[in-house]
C-alpha positions in Angstrom: 244.1 197.8 114.7 247.4 197.3 112.9 250.5 197.2 115.0 251.8 200.5 113.6 248.5 202.2 114.7 248.9 200.6 118.2 252.3 202.3 119.0 251.4 205.5 117.2 250.2 208.4 119.3 249.3 211.7 117.7 251.6 214.6 118.7 251.7 218.3 118.4 255.0 218.0 116.5 253.3 216.8 113.3 250.8 218.4 110.8 247.4 218.5 112.4 245.0 215.9 111.0 247.6 214.4 108.6 246.7 211.1 107.0 248.3 209.0 109.8 246.4 211.0 112.5 243.1 210.7 110.7 243.6 206.9 110.4 244.5 206.7 114.1 241.2 208.5 115.1 239.2 206.4 112.5 240.5 203.2 114.2 239.8 204.6 117.7 236.2 205.5 116.7 235.6 202.1 115.0 236.9 200.2 118.0 234.7 202.3 120.3 231.7 201.6 118.1 232.4 197.8 118.1 232.6 197.9 121.9 229.3 199.7 122.2 227.6 197.2 119.7 229.0 194.2 121.6 227.7 195.7 124.9 224.3 196.3 123.2 224.2 192.6 122.0 224.8 191.3 125.6 222.1 193.8 126.8 219.6 192.3 124.3 220.5 188.8 125.3 219.9 189.5 129.0 216.6 191.3 128.3 215.5 188.2 126.3 216.4 185.9 129.2 214.5 188.1 131.7 211.3 187.9 129.6 210.5 184.5 131.1 207.2 184.9 132.9 207.6 185.9 136.5 204.9 184.9 139.0 205.9 187.2 141.8 204.6 190.7 141.5 207.7 192.3 143.1 210.0 190.4 140.8 207.9 191.6 137.8 208.1 195.2 139.0 211.9 194.9 139.5 212.2 193.4 136.0 210.1 196.3 134.5 212.4 198.9 136.2 215.5 197.0 135.0 214.0 196.9 131.5 213.3 200.7 131.5 216.9 201.3 132.6 218.2 199.0 129.9 216.1 200.7 127.2 217.4 204.1 128.3 220.9 202.8 128.1 220.2 201.4 124.6 218.9 204.8 123.5 222.1 206.5 124.8 224.2 203.8 122.9 222.2 204.5 119.7 222.8 208.2 120.0 226.5 207.7 120.7 226.8 205.4 117.7 225.2 208.1 115.5 227.8 210.6 116.8 230.6 208.1 116.1 229.3 207.6 112.6 229.1 211.4 112.2 232.7 211.7 113.3 233.9 209.1 110.8 232.0 211.0 108.1 233.9 214.2 109.1 237.2 212.2 108.8 236.2 211.2 105.3 235.3 214.8 104.4 238.4 216.3 106.0 236.6 218.4 108.6 237.3 216.1 111.6 239.2 217.7 114.4 238.2 221.2 113.6 235.8 223.3 115.7 232.4 223.7 114.1 232.1 227.2 115.6 235.6 228.7 115.0 237.2 226.4 112.4 240.3 226.1 114.7 241.9 222.7 115.5 240.1 221.2 118.5 243.3 219.8 120.0 244.7 216.3 120.2 244.3 215.9 124.0 240.6 216.8 123.8 240.1 214.5 120.8 241.9 211.7 122.7 239.5 212.1 125.6 236.4 212.7 123.5 236.9 211.6 119.9 233.4 212.7 118.9 234.0 216.3 120.0 232.9 218.9 117.5 233.8 222.0 119.4 237.1 223.3 120.8 237.3 223.4 124.6 236.7 227.2 124.6 233.7 227.0 122.3 232.3 224.2 124.4 232.6 226.2 127.5 230.9 229.2 125.9 228.1 226.9 124.7 227.7 225.5 128.3 227.7 229.0 129.8 224.9 230.1 127.3 222.9 227.0 128.2 223.2 227.7 131.9 222.0 231.3 131.5 219.0 230.1 129.5 218.2 227.4 132.0 218.3 229.8 134.9 216.0 232.3 133.2 
């Protein structure tokens, strides 16, 4: 990240999703993606080290459990990277930061906390309430 982006924090006193703000979120997303990829590389390295044949059955069972947990984590990472790529695509298209449901600005605080958000807080809460109702039926 450039030094200007480091000190910059989006504020409510500037036009929403102006060029500087879009670039700020692009860098935030790219940095997050790099961190996930780095974590993924170290996961793969540790999986490869663990593949050394284990004589003890208990060790092998533990290793299989660890492997299953690692693979689930990798799957989550893959899905997260897809969401990050999708958010970057929305920045390029000019739709980033706006609620998919209402078209209203999502809000800087929410985007800071969850840069891949596609719904405003209100729309997200409505969505979760609907899901709860359907789950309880």
